[in-house]
C-alpha angles and dihedrals in degrees: 000000000000090000091056092049091049091050092050091049092050091046091049092049093050092048090050092049090048090050089053090050093048094047093053093230091136092087103242090113093043120106092211096075098088091052092047091049092050092049092051092048091050091051090048090052093045091059098207103091096043100023093134092058112111120232091250090053091047089054091047091052092047092048092049091048090050091051090048091050092051091050090047092051093044093054095051111158094339123100111264119241122237094255090051092051092047092050091048091048093048092051089048090054091052091051093046093048095049096042093043092054092046091051091050091049091049093055112118117230121191128199136177112243128190111208122229111273093011136096091203114109118213130192116239119193122188136155118254090249092052090051091050091047092051091048092051092046092051092049091048091049092051091046091053094043096045096078088055091054093048092050092054093060 
């Protein structure tokens, strides 16, 4: 029974992917791609929108956008082949995944913090990535300091 369900799910996924390819929704036939590519590259250069993106991820995004641009130019007015559409879609997924994670990490989160020994509440705003970095640094500090504490006993 499970084998039949798995086969139906795989068949349904392949039919859906084929329908996307046939409908041209993957963007290779769209005229909006050059503008989207330029906008992404400007935001990467600006450094504010995707400031939490590592240099390796920036290079991966630029490389994927360059491959997509070459595919877009090679197709021209002709109808794209299935492998071209799949390659374009896969590179688009890479770009979306990396930029989506960078945007999530760049989101600013504010909290109200009451300092030790004070009743005064202050507002502390940090990006998600800064919070994660501080958490890792604190854990690393405690890991390094812990052997010193154990030796003193």
